[in-house]
C-alpha positions as CSV (number, residue, x, y, z in Angstrom):
1,M,4.4,-1.6,7.8
2,E,0.6,-1.5,7.7
3,E,0.7,1.9,9.4
4,L,3.3,3.2,6.9
5,V,1.1,2.3,3.9
6,R,-1.9,3.9,5.7
7,I,0.0,7.2,6.2
8,I,1.3,7.3,2.6
9,A,-2.2,6.5,1.2
10,K,-4.0,9.1,3.3
11,S,-1.6,11.8,2.3
12,L,-2.3,11.1,-1.4
13,V,-6.1,10.9,-1.5
14,D,-8.9,13.4,-1.3
15,D,-11.0,11.1,1.0
16,P,-8.6,9.8,3.7
17,D,-11.5,8.3,5.7
18,A,-12.1,5.8,2.9
19,V,-8.6,4.4,3.2
20,D,-8.6,0.8,4.4
21,V,-5.4,-1.2,5.0
22,R,-5.3,-4.8,6.1
23,T,-2.5,-7.3,6.6
24,V,-2.9,-10.9,5.5
25,E,-0.2,-13.4,6.5
26,S,0.4,-16.6,4.5
27,E,3.2,-19.1,3.9
28,E,4.6,-16.9,1.2
29,G,4.9,-13.9,3.4
30,I,2.8,-10.9,4.4
31,T,0.4,-9.2,2.0
32,I,-0.8,-5.6,2.7
33,E,-4.1,-4.9,1.1
34,L,-4.9,-1.3,0.4
35,R,-8.4,-0.1,-0.5
36,V,-9.3,3.5,-1.3
37,A,-12.3,5.3,-2.7
38,E,-12.9,4.6,-6.4
39,S,-12.4,8.3,-7.2
40,D,-8.9,8.2,-5.6
41,M,-7.6,5.0,-7.3
42,G,-5.7,7.1,-9.9
43,K,-4.0,9.1,-7.2
44,V,-2.7,6.0,-5.5
45,I,-1.7,4.2,-8.7
46,G,-0.3,7.2,-10.5
47,K,0.7,7.6,-14.2
48,Q,1.9,4.2,-15.5
49,G,1.8,2.9,-11.9
50,R,4.7,5.0,-10.7
51,I,3.2,5.9,-7.3
52,A,2.1,2.3,-6.7
53,K,5.6,1.1,-7.6
54,A,7.1,3.7,-5.2
55,I,4.9,2.6,-2.3
56,R,5.9,-1.0,-3.0
57,T,9.6,0.0,-3.1
58,V,9.4,1.8,0.3
59,V,7.6,-1.1,1.9
60,K,10.0,-3.6,0.5
61,A,12.9,-1.6,1.9
62,V,11.4,-1.7,5.4
63,A,10.6,-5.4,5.0
64,T,14.2,-6.2,4.0
65,R,15.5,-4.5,7.1
66,E,13.2,-6.7,9.2
67,N,14.0,-9.9,7.2
68,K,10.4,-10.2,6.1
69,R,8.8,-10.8,2.7
70,V,6.0,-8.3,2.1
71,S,3.9,-7.4,-0.9
72,V,1.4,-4.6,-1.4
73,E,-1.9,-5.0,-3.3
74,I,-4.1,-2.2,-4.3
75,L,-7.7,-3.5,-4.4
76,Q,-10.9,-1.9,-5.6
């Protein structure tokens, strides 16, 4: 799933080399942390958070198929 988030993010931003994706596992589940260049934050979040919500929906669909609990955080 980390690779899925990386591919989606790199296709959205102007600076794909600045995309950093990390997976953090905890008792609550898996958290995927996404960092992009500050100038690309708007492209990843989208108007009213629509793109961020879409990314989370896709990841949640994949996680459900694998019986895992996954969340996506977009960090600065």
